[in-house]
N, C-alpha and C positions, 0 to 999 in steps of 0.2 A: 411948265415946267415940264410938263407931259409930252413935248415937241423934245426938249434935253434929255428927257428918261428914256426914250424912242429912239434916239440918239447913240445914248451911253450902251443901250442895249444892242444894238447894232452893232459896233465897234465891239462890247464884251463878245460878240461869237466870232467873230472877222478875227479878231488875236487870237483866240484857240481854236480855230483852223492854222491862223500864223503859225503857232508854235508848235501843231502837230506837222507842219510842213517841212518848217522850221528842222525838226528834230530829223527827219527824213532827211533833210538837205546834207544836215552834221555828219547825221549817219556814212556819208557818201565821197567823207575826205580818204585821200588816199596818202595813208600813213607812211609810205615806201618813197615817196615822193617829197623830199625835203620842201619846203618851203610853202608847201598847200595847208592853206588854212584856212576855211570857209567862213569858219566864224569869224574873222576879221573881215573878211571879204563881205558876209552881210552884214556886220553892224555899223560901215565905210557906204555901205549902199543905203541901208537903213534909216540914215541919216540926215544921209544926202538928202534922201526926198523927203525926210519930213521938214526939214528945211526951208524948202520949194513948196509949203505946204500953206503959208499964208506966213506974213512978218512977226508976228505973234508968237509963232509956234517958233519961227528962228530966233526971234528974242528968249525965249524960252531956253532952245537947247545951249545958247552962247553964255546962260547967266544962270541956270537952274540948278541945283545939286541933285547931281543924279543920284547919288549915294545918300538918298532921302528913303530909308527903307521902310517908313507909315506905308506905302502904298504897292511894296513889295509881297505878289503873291497876292491878292485882291485883284479884283477885276474894275474896270472903270466906276460903273454906277456904283460899287462900294465906297470911293473916295471920294466922288465926286456929291458932297453935299446938297450941290442945286439939281441932281439927277431926280 
């Protein structure tokens, strides 16, 4: 499992950077321009990217409960019991 542990840690670091970059991106919303919704644009783009990663990821997107709060606020390393 050491390989999966390292992979989970790498994803954790990437997500931390993504969150920082996303906060900057969202702060650039043009509040005076009706219809500007960078959060929605990012969400649609992200799901599209993840959908294409692997068939198992696409299946998870279509069937998983996105409101499972047990993983919220945690790293992948914390929620993956096999890492």
